[in-house]
MILUMZA-553917 format. One line per field, with one value per residue (C-alpha): residue in three letters; residue number from 0; x, y, z. Coordinates in steps of 0.25 Angstrom, whole numbers, plus 5000, padded with zeros to 4 digits. Layout:
REM MILUMZA-553917
r = c(ALA | ...) .
k = c(NUM | ...) .
xx = c(X | ...) .
yy = c(Y | ...) .
zz = c(Z | ...) .
This chain:
REM MILUMZA-553917
r = c(MET | LEU | GLU | LEU | LEU | VAL | THR | LYS | THR | PRO | ALA | PRO | PHE | GLU | LEU | LEU | ARG | LEU | GLN | ASP | ALA | LEU | ARG | LEU | LEU | HIS | ARG | LEU | PRO | PRO | GLY | ALA | SER | HIS | ILE | GLU | ARG | HIS | THR | GLU | ASP | THR | HIS | LEU | SER | LEU | LEU | PRO | LEU | ILE | GLN | GLN | ASN | THR | GLY | ILE | THR | HIS | VAL | ILE | LEU | ALA | ALA | LEU | HIS | ILE | ASN | GLY | PRO | ASP | GLY | ASP | ILE | THR | LEU | ASN | ASP | ASP | ASN | PRO | ASN | SER | THR | THR | TYR | ASP | ARG | THR | TRP | ASP | GLU | ALA | ALA | GLN | LEU | GLN | LYS | ALA | GLY | VAL | LYS | ILE | MET | VAL | MET | MET | GLY | GLY | ALA | ALA | THR | GLY | SER | TYR | ALA | GLY | ARG | LEU | CYS | ALA | SER | SER | ASP | SER | SER | ILE | GLN | ASP | SER | TYR | TYR | LEU | PRO | LEU | VAL | SER | THR | ILE | LYS | PHE | HIS | LYS | VAL | ASP | GLY | ILE | ASP | LEU | ASP | ILE | GLU | GLU | ALA | VAL | PRO | LEU | ARG | CYS | ALA | SER | ASN | LEU | VAL | ARG | ARG | ILE | ARG | ALA | ASP | PHE | GLY | SER | LYS | PHE | ILE | ILE | THR | MET | ALA | PRO | VAL | ALA | SER | ASP | PHE | THR | THR | THR | GLY | VAL | GLY | GLY | LEU | SER | GLY | PHE | SER | TYR | TYR | ARG | PHE | ASP | GLN | THR | ALA | ALA | GLY | LYS | SER | VAL | ASP | TRP | TYR | ASN | GLY | GLN | TYR | TYR | SER | GLY | PHE | VAL | GLU | GLY | SER | LEU | GLU | GLU | SER | TYR | GLN | ALA | ALA | ILE | ALA | THR | GLY | PHE | SER | PRO | LYS | ARG | VAL | VAL | MET | GLY | LEU | ILE | ASP | ASN | PRO | ASN | ASP | GLY | SER | GLY | PHE | VAL | ALA | LEU | SER | ASP | VAL | ILE | ALA | THR | VAL | GLU | ASN | LEU | LYS | GLU | ASP | TYR | GLY | ASN | PHE | GLY | GLY | VAL | ASP | GLY | TRP | GLU | TYR | PHE | ASP | ALA | GLY | ARG | GLU | ASP | GLY | LEU | SER | ARG | PRO | TRP | MET | TRP | ALA | LYS | GLN | ILE | GLY | LYS | THR | LEU | PHE | GLY | SER | SER | ALA | VAL | LYS | ARG | ASP | TRP | VAL | GLU | ARG | ARG | ASP | ARG | LYS | LEU | HIS | THR | PRO | SER | MET | PRO | GLU | GLY | VAL | ALA | ALA | LEU | MET | ALA | LYS | GLY | HIS | GLY | GLN | ILE | ALA | ALA | ALA | ARG | ALA | MET | ARG | MET | ALA | LYS | GLY | ASP | GLU | GLY | GLU | ALA | GLU | ARG | ILE | LEU | ALA | GLU | SER) .
k = c(0 | 1 | 2 | 3 | 4 | 5 | 6 | 7 | 8 | 9 | 10 | 11 | 12 | 13 | 14 | 15 | 16 | 17 | 18 | 19 | 20 | 21 | 22 | 23 | 24 | 25 | 26 | 27 | 28 | 29 | 30 | 31 | 32 | 33 | 34 | 35 | 36 | 37 | 38 | 39 | 40 | 41 | 42 | 43 | 44 | 45 | 46 | 47 | 48 | 49 | 50 | 51 | 52 | 53 | 54 | 55 | 56 | 57 | 58 | 59 | 60 | 61 | 62 | 63 | 64 | 65 | 66 | 67 | 68 | 69 | 70 | 71 | 72 | 73 | 74 | 75 | 76 | 77 | 78 | 79 | 80 | 81 | 82 | 83 | 84 | 85 | 86 | 87 | 88 | 89 | 90 | 91 | 92 | 93 | 94 | 95 | 96 | 97 | 98 | 99 | 100 | 101 | 102 | 103 | 104 | 105 | 106 | 107 | 108 | 109 | 110 | 111 | 112 | 113 | 114 | 115 | 116 | 117 | 118 | 119 | 120 | 121 | 122 | 123 | 124 | 125 | 126 | 127 | 128 | 129 | 130 | 131 | 132 | 133 | 134 | 135 | 136 | 137 | 138 | 139 | 140 | 141 | 142 | 143 | 144 | 145 | 146 | 147 | 148 | 149 | 150 | 151 | 152 | 153 | 154 | 155 | 156 | 157 | 158 | 159 | 160 | 161 | 162 | 163 | 164 | 165 | 166 | 167 | 168 | 169 | 170 | 171 | 172 | 173 | 174 | 175 | 176 | 177 | 178 | 179 | 180 | 181 | 182 | 183 | 184 | 185 | 186 | 187 | 188 | 189 | 190 | 191 | 192 | 193 | 194 | 195 | 196 | 197 | 198 | 199 | 200 | 201 | 202 | 203 | 204 | 205 | 206 | 207 | 208 | 209 | 210 | 211 | 212 | 213 | 214 | 215 | 216 | 217 | 218 | 219 | 220 | 221 | 222 | 223 | 224 | 225 | 226 | 227 | 228 | 229 | 230 | 231 | 232 | 233 | 234 | 235 | 236 | 237 | 238 | 239 | 240 | 241 | 242 | 243 | 244 | 245 | 246 | 247 | 248 | 249 | 250 | 251 | 252 | 253 | 254 | 255 | 256 | 257 | 258 | 259 | 260 | 261 | 262 | 263 | 264 | 265 | 266 | 267 | 268 | 269 | 270 | 271 | 272 | 273 | 274 | 275 | 276 | 277 | 278 | 279 | 280 | 281 | 282 | 283 | 284 | 285 | 286 | 287 | 288 | 289 | 290 | 291 | 292 | 293 | 294 | 295 | 296 | 297 | 298 | 299 | 300 | 301 | 302 | 303 | 304 | 305 | 306 | 307 | 308 | 309 | 310 | 311 | 312 | 313 | 314 | 315 | 316 | 317 | 318 | 319 | 320 | 321 | 322 | 323 | 324 | 325 | 326 | 327 | 328 | 329 | 330 | 331 | 332 | 333 | 334 | 335 | 336 | 337 | 338 | 339 | 340 | 341 | 342 | 343 | 344 | 345 | 346 | 347 | 348 | 349 | 350 | 351 | 352 | 353 | 354 | 355 | 356 | 357 | 358 | 359 | 360 | 361 | 362 | 363 | 364 | 365 | 366 | 367 | 368) .
xx = c(4979 | 4987 | 4996 | 5005 | 5008 | 5019 | 5020 | 5029 | 5028 | 5037 | 5035 | 5030 | 5024 | 5010 | 5002 | 4996 | 4988 | 4981 | 4979 | 4972 | 4975 | 4983 | 4993 | 5001 | 5006 | 5015 | 5014 | 5022 | 5014 | 5015 | 5021 | 5019 | 5025 | 5017 | 5017 | 5008 | 5003 | 4993 | 4987 | 4985 | 4972 | 4973 | 4971 | 4984 | 4982 | 4985 | 4987 | 5002 | 5003 | 5000 | 5004 | 5018 | 5020 | 5022 | 5020 | 5008 | 4999 | 4989 | 4984 | 4977 | 4968 | 4967 | 4962 | 4948 | 4942 | 4929 | 4923 | 4909 | 4899 | 4890 | 4901 | 4908 | 4921 | 4932 | 4944 | 4952 | 4942 | 4932 | 4922 | 4929 | 4918 | 4921 | 4924 | 4937 | 4942 | 4936 | 4949 | 4956 | 4946 | 4946 | 4962 | 4961 | 4953 | 4963 | 4974 | 4965 | 4964 | 4979 | 4980 | 4983 | 4975 | 4967 | 4965 | 4960 | 4966 | 4957 | 4962 | 4975 | 4978 | 4963 | 4958 | 4944 | 4941 | 4944 | 4943 | 4932 | 4924 | 4926 | 4931 | 4923 | 4916 | 4921 | 4924 | 4931 | 4920 | 4919 | 4908 | 4900 | 4895 | 4909 | 4914 | 4904 | 4905 | 4920 | 4917 | 4908 | 4919 | 4929 | 4920 | 4915 | 4929 | 4934 | 4947 | 4956 | 4959 | 4960 | 4972 | 4968 | 4976 | 4972 | 4979 | 4970 | 4970 | 4960 | 4959 | 4966 | 4952 | 4947 | 4958 | 4955 | 4940 | 4941 | 4951 | 4942 | 4930 | 4937 | 4942 | 4929 | 4922 | 4932 | 4938 | 4952 | 4957 | 4954 | 4967 | 4967 | 4980 | 4983 | 4993 | 5000 | 5012 | 5026 | 5027 | 5014 | 5023 | 5034 | 5027 | 5017 | 5009 | 5003 | 5013 | 5006 | 4992 | 4982 | 4981 | 4983 | 4995 | 4996 | 5005 | 4993 | 4984 | 4993 | 4992 | 4976 | 4968 | 4963 | 4978 | 4982 | 4970 | 4977 | 4985 | 4996 | 5000 | 5004 | 5014 | 5016 | 5031 | 5032 | 5027 | 5037 | 5032 | 5045 | 5055 | 5069 | 5070 | 5059 | 5066 | 5068 | 5054 | 5048 | 5058 | 5053 | 5038 | 5042 | 5050 | 5037 | 5030 | 5023 | 5025 | 5033 | 5023 | 5012 | 5019 | 5020 | 5030 | 5022 | 5030 | 5029 | 5033 | 5034 | 5037 | 5025 | 5016 | 5021 | 5033 | 5043 | 5046 | 5057 | 5063 | 5060 | 5074 | 5075 | 5061 | 5066 | 5078 | 5070 | 5060 | 5071 | 5077 | 5063 | 5061 | 5074 | 5071 | 5056 | 5052 | 5038 | 5040 | 5026 | 5028 | 5029 | 5018 | 5020 | 5012 | 5007 | 5006 | 5004 | 5018 | 5026 | 5040 | 5041 | 5051 | 5059 | 5059 | 5048 | 5038 | 5026 | 5021 | 5020 | 5035 | 5037 | 5028 | 5035 | 5049 | 5043 | 5037 | 5050 | 5057 | 5046 | 5043 | 5057 | 5066 | 5068 | 5080 | 5092 | 5094 | 5106 | 5114 | 5111 | 5125 | 5122 | 5107 | 5112 | 5118 | 5105 | 5101 | 5088 | 5078 | 5071 | 5058 | 5060 | 5054 | 5042 | 5046 | 5034 | 5038 | 5053 | 5048 | 5040 | 5051 | 5060 | 5051 | 5052 | 5041 | 5043 | 5043 | 5031 | 5023 | 5027 | 5023 | 5010 | 5007 | 5011 | 5002 | 4990 | 4992 | 4993 | 5007 | 5004 | 5016 | 5009 | 4997 | 5006 | 5013 | 5000 | 4996 | 5009 | 5007 | 4993 | 4997) .
yy = c(4989 | 4978 | 4980 | 4969 | 4968 | 4959 | 4957 | 4950 | 4943 | 4935 | 4925 | 4929 | 4941 | 4942 | 4953 | 4958 | 4970 | 4976 | 4991 | 4999 | 4987 | 4977 | 4978 | 4966 | 4965 | 4955 | 4955 | 4948 | 4943 | 4950 | 4961 | 4965 | 4968 | 4974 | 4975 | 4984 | 4985 | 4989 | 4982 | 4988 | 4988 | 4974 | 4963 | 4959 | 4945 | 4944 | 4929 | 4929 | 4935 | 4921 | 4913 | 4918 | 4917 | 4932 | 4932 | 4942 | 4943 | 4954 | 4961 | 4974 | 4979 | 4994 | 5003 | 5004 | 5018 | 5023 | 5033 | 5035 | 5029 | 5017 | 5008 | 5017 | 5010 | 5007 | 4998 | 5006 | 5011 | 5000 | 4994 | 4983 | 4974 | 4977 | 4965 | 4972 | 4966 | 4952 | 4946 | 4954 | 4950 | 4935 | 4935 | 4942 | 4931 | 4920 | 4928 | 4928 | 4913 | 4912 | 4920 | 4934 | 4945 | 4954 | 4969 | 4982 | 4996 | 5008 | 5022 | 5025 | 5037 | 5039 | 5046 | 5048 | 5034 | 5038 | 5053 | 5056 | 5044 | 5034 | 5044 | 5056 | 5060 | 5070 | 5060 | 5050 | 5040 | 5029 | 5032 | 5019 | 5024 | 5022 | 5012 | 5001 | 4999 | 4997 | 4986 | 4979 | 4980 | 4974 | 4963 | 4959 | 4957 | 4950 | 4958 | 4955 | 4970 | 4984 | 4994 | 5008 | 5018 | 5032 | 5042 | 5054 | 5062 | 5056 | 5057 | 5046 | 5043 | 5039 | 5029 | 5024 | 5023 | 5016 | 5005 | 5003 | 5001 | 4992 | 4983 | 4983 | 4979 | 4969 | 4963 | 4960 | 4951 | 4962 | 4969 | 4984 | 4991 | 5006 | 5012 | 5024 | 5030 | 5028 | 5042 | 5038 | 5028 | 5038 | 5049 | 5050 | 5060 | 5061 | 5055 | 5052 | 5053 | 5048 | 5060 | 5053 | 5048 | 5033 | 5033 | 5038 | 5029 | 5016 | 5019 | 5018 | 5006 | 5007 | 5008 | 4996 | 4989 | 4991 | 4979 | 4986 | 4998 | 4997 | 5009 | 5016 | 5017 | 5026 | 5039 | 5047 | 5043 | 5036 | 5044 | 5038 | 5023 | 5013 | 5006 | 5019 | 5023 | 5010 | 5010 | 5024 | 5019 | 5008 | 5019 | 5027 | 5016 | 5007 | 4992 | 4986 | 4975 | 4985 | 4993 | 4988 | 4995 | 4998 | 5000 | 5004 | 4992 | 4999 | 5014 | 5015 | 5013 | 5026 | 5033 | 5027 | 5014 | 5005 | 4994 | 4980 | 4976 | 4988 | 4985 | 4971 | 4976 | 4986 | 4975 | 4966 | 4977 | 4980 | 4965 | 4965 | 4977 | 4973 | 4958 | 4963 | 4971 | 4974 | 4971 | 4977 | 4983 | 4985 | 4995 | 4991 | 4977 | 4977 | 4982 | 4978 | 4975 | 4980 | 4990 | 4979 | 4970 | 4961 | 4956 | 4953 | 4961 | 4948 | 4947 | 4960 | 4955 | 4942 | 4948 | 4956 | 4944 | 4936 | 4948 | 4949 | 4934 | 4929 | 4925 | 4936 | 4945 | 4943 | 4954 | 4962 | 4971 | 4986 | 4989 | 4981 | 4986 | 5001 | 4997 | 4994 | 5001 | 5009 | 5010 | 5023 | 5024 | 5034 | 5048 | 5052 | 5063 | 5072 | 5070 | 5073 | 5086 | 5091 | 5088 | 5096 | 5108 | 5106 | 5097 | 5085 | 5071 | 5065 | 5078 | 5078 | 5063 | 5065 | 5077 | 5069 | 5058 | 5067 | 5074 | 5060 | 5064 | 5078 | 5086 | 5099 | 5095 | 5089 | 5102 | 5109 | 5099 | 5102 | 5117 | 5116 | 5107) .
zz = c(4957 | 4964 | 4976 | 4982 | 4996 | 5002 | 5017 | 5027 | 5040 | 5048 | 5037 | 5023 | 5017 | 5012 | 5006 | 4993 | 4990 | 4978 | 4974 | 4963 | 4955 | 4962 | 4974 | 4980 | 4993 | 5000 | 5015 | 5026 | 5038 | 5048 | 5040 | 5025 | 5012 | 5002 | 4986 | 4979 | 4964 | 4954 | 4941 | 4928 | 4921 | 4916 | 4926 | 4933 | 4940 | 4954 | 4954 | 4951 | 4965 | 4971 | 4959 | 4959 | 4975 | 4976 | 4991 | 4990 | 5002 | 4998 | 4986 | 4987 | 4976 | 4974 | 4974 | 4979 | 4978 | 4985 | 4975 | 4981 | 4990 | 4988 | 4983 | 4973 | 4974 | 4964 | 4963 | 4954 | 4944 | 4945 | 4954 | 4962 | 4957 | 4943 | 4934 | 4931 | 4944 | 4943 | 4940 | 4951 | 4962 | 4957 | 4958 | 4971 | 4977 | 4972 | 4979 | 4991 | 4990 | 4990 | 5003 | 4997 | 5003 | 4994 | 4998 | 4991 | 4992 | 4994 | 4991 | 4985 | 4976 | 4972 | 4984 | 4990 | 4996 | 5010 | 5013 | 5003 | 5006 | 5016 | 5027 | 5021 | 5034 | 5043 | 5054 | 5044 | 5047 | 5036 | 5026 | 5024 | 5010 | 5005 | 5015 | 5014 | 4999 | 5002 | 5012 | 5002 | 4991 | 5000 | 5005 | 4991 | 4986 | 4998 | 5000 | 5012 | 5015 | 5011 | 5009 | 5013 | 5004 | 5009 | 5000 | 5004 | 5017 | 5028 | 5043 | 5051 | 5056 | 5042 | 5041 | 5055 | 5053 | 5039 | 5045 | 5057 | 5048 | 5039 | 5050 | 5057 | 5044 | 5039 | 5051 | 5056 | 5044 | 5033 | 5029 | 5031 | 5025 | 5022 | 5012 | 5018 | 5011 | 5017 | 5023 | 5032 | 5039 | 5043 | 5050 | 5062 | 5054 | 5040 | 5030 | 5018 | 5010 | 5020 | 5029 | 5042 | 5050 | 5048 | 5060 | 5069 | 5061 | 5064 | 5079 | 5079 | 5080 | 5065 | 5061 | 5069 | 5061 | 5048 | 5044 | 5037 | 5029 | 5014 | 5014 | 5001 | 5000 | 4987 | 4980 | 4988 | 5002 | 5005 | 5013 | 5011 | 5007 | 5007 | 5019 | 5027 | 5025 | 5029 | 5042 | 5045 | 5045 | 5055 | 5063 | 5064 | 5070 | 5059 | 5060 | 5048 | 5048 | 5044 | 5034 | 5020 | 5010 | 4998 | 4985 | 4971 | 4962 | 4949 | 4946 | 4938 | 4950 | 4958 | 4963 | 4972 | 4965 | 4971 | 4963 | 4967 | 4971 | 4981 | 4986 | 4989 | 4996 | 5005 | 5009 | 5013 | 5022 | 5028 | 5030 | 5037 | 5046 | 5049 | 5051 | 5050 | 5037 | 5031 | 5017 | 5003 | 4994 | 4979 | 4970 | 4960 | 4955 | 4940 | 4937 | 4949 | 4946 | 4932 | 4935 | 4942 | 4929 | 4934 | 4924 | 4933 | 4945 | 4954 | 4953 | 4960 | 4971 | 4972 | 4974 | 4985 | 4991 | 4990 | 4998 | 5008 | 5010 | 5009 | 5020 | 5030 | 5029 | 5038 | 5048 | 5045 | 5055 | 5054 | 5048 | 5036 | 5035 | 5035 | 5021 | 5015 | 5002 | 5004 | 4993 | 4991 | 4982 | 4970 | 4973 | 4965 | 4956 | 4960 | 4975 | 4972 | 4964 | 4976 | 4986 | 4977 | 4980 | 4995 | 4998 | 5007 | 5002 | 5008 | 5006 | 4991 | 4990 | 4997 | 4988 | 4975 | 4979 | 4982 | 4969 | 4961 | 4956 | 4951 | 4956 | 4954 | 4962 | 4973 | 4974 | 4976 | 4987 | 4994 | 4993 | 4999 | 5010) .
C-alpha cells in the first residue's frame, strides 16, 4: 500500500508516506499536509512522485504486521525481504536520494501487533522477542521513520513505552508518527480505537516525542464538516502543526470520501486559519483521483501539493469567512443504520471498524459495551 503525505511550513509543504501498499504524504515545514494511498497487486512505480514535481515529502509503506516472535514479520502478506518488494525498495531509495523520506506503517485494521505481542506483558513493557526483529527490519531497509497505527485497545503506557523505546534506539532524527481517528482529537477521553486518550498522551514526554499525528478523517469519525472537525481538534488543545488531515481519495478505499475540489477548498480554508496547518494525507495511492476524473494517482497528489505549497491565502475578515461552504464526508451506511437505532455516531463508527464492516457484529459489540 502507498500513502501520501503533504505538509506545510512557512514556506513549502513536504511529506510522503506509504501504507499497506503505498501511501504518499506532502508535509509543510514546520507544519504538514499528508496524502495517503495504497497500491494494487501489480507494481505501481513511485518515481512519478518526484518526476512530476508533486511536492511529496514522505512515503509510508504499509502495513507491517508482527505475527510472532523471532522475526515473524510481514509487509502485507509477505516478508519485507521478499523479492516481491525488490523494485519498491529500489525506487524508495531513489526517492530518498531526491530528498523524500521513506517510512513504514505498523498495525492498522489487522490487529495483534501491539496488544497481543509488543505490549503483551501485564505492565505493558516492550517485549524484546517481538521488538528486536522489528528494529532489525527498519535498520536493514534504511527507512526514515515509522507510523504507529494502533487500532486495538492498549493502555496508554503501551504507547508511551513503545515511543520511548523507538526514540532511544533510533535517535532524534528518526520520524515517529501515529494515526488516531478524527474523534481522538476532539475529546480529552478515549475517542477512537486505540483504547487510550490521545489528549493525555500528547501531554506526556513520550507524546511530545511524536513528530506529528496522521489523523483519519473518514469512516464516520468526523462530526460535522472536515473544517469543523479539524477546528475542534485545535480547540481541544492539539497544535495544528502536529495534526495532518488524512482523507479517503477514492470511494473504493473506504467510507467518507470527499471530492478533490472540496478537499482543495477545505485545505485553502485551513491554511488561511492556521499558518502552521499540518498537511494532508491521502488513502490510498493506487486509485487516487479516479473518482475526480484523473488518469494517474500522482495527479491527485500534485493537485494537493499545489494547494499546500502555493502562495499563502490572503486573510479575509470574519464576515466573509462565515459564508464559507463546509464539506462533510459521506456517512458510512453501517454507521448511519446504527445511529438510526439510537447509537451515537462515534460509538457506531468505532464498532463498525472493530467489526470490519459487519453491521450485525457491530451491533453485538455495542450491546456488550
